[in-house]
N, C-alpha and C positions, 0 to 999 in steps of 0.2 A: 441372779443367774450372768456371767459377765457375755461379751460379745465374742471370747475367746471359745469356749464351752460350745459346744454343742447338743444335742440330744442325737443319740445313737439308736437306730432302732434293734431291739432287742427280741428274740426270737423264743421268748420263752414266756408263757401268760399266764395269769389266774388260774389255779385248778392242773396246772400241768403236774407231772410226776417228774421229780430228777432228783440226781446224786451229784453228793456233795464229791469236787474231785481234789480239795487239797483246804488246810485248815483245819482245826482242831476235830470240827465235825468230818472231818473225811471219809467214805464209806457207807456215809448214813442217806439214805432215800426216804425223799417225804412229796407231798402234796403243796404247792405253792401258792403263799396266804395272800402275798401282794406284791405286787411289781413297783419299782420306784422308777420311769426312766431317766427321769434327769439327775441321778445318783447312779443310777446305771448298778443298782440293787435290788436283790430279791429275798422274802422273806421264808424262810423253807420250815416248816412243821416239823419238830423234833430234835430241828441243826442250831447250833448255833444257840445254846440255849444262853441267856444269861438275869444277873441277880438287877431286879426292880424294886427299889425302896418308895413305899408309898406310904402317902398321907391319907389317913383315914375321912372319909366325908362322909358322913351320915347322911347328907340332904342329896346324895346320887349311890346311897347306898355301897359304898365301898371302902372294903374294910383295910384298916394297914398294916403294914408290916414288910416282909420280904416276898416277894412273888417271884418267879420265874417263869419268863417267858422268849419269845424266839426274838434272836437279834438278826438285822440285815447281813447278807453276804451278798457280795459284789459277784456279777452275773459272770465274769471271768474263770469261776473258781465254782461251777455246776455247770454238769450238762446234762440235756432230756433223755429221759428214758424212753425208748420207742416200745410201743403196746405190743406191736409186734412180733420184734424180736428178742426183747425183753434187755439188751442190752441201752448202755449209756453213747450217745450219736451227737453229731453235729446237725444242724438242723440245715435243711434244706429248703428252696420256693421250687415250686413249678407250678405252671399254668394248664388249666383242665380245659376239654374242646371246646366248652361253657365260654370259656373266658376268665374263670375266678381262678384267683391263686390259691393253693395250698400249700402248707408245710410238712415237707417229708423228710424223712430219714436218709441217711446218708448212707447207711447200712442197706437196709432189704428195699429202698426206693417204696415204703407205704407211706400214706398220708395218715395225718394225726388227723382225728376228728375232733372238734374244741365244740 
């Protein structure tokens, strides 16, 4: 990574439910499988399905062929789904009285439990 690029904080974490807002998987919702803050991408289950050609490797018990797997999606193309109101929302941050910071829904101000 060069000096020009900076790792920006991502308000989405592993295990969150997100909705894909643009791209060929637009409208799909699913759980976040992985987050890559350096590239600014997330992998969502059952979204952005790609074909991966794999070679068989008997020592690792891997069968060869064409496999379907989830590809990465840029974080700007997904939005978090609020468990309280059930709608896609932006992520806000609020400090609790005990000093801990939590993520909150911008629509209903409910905190996300993780």
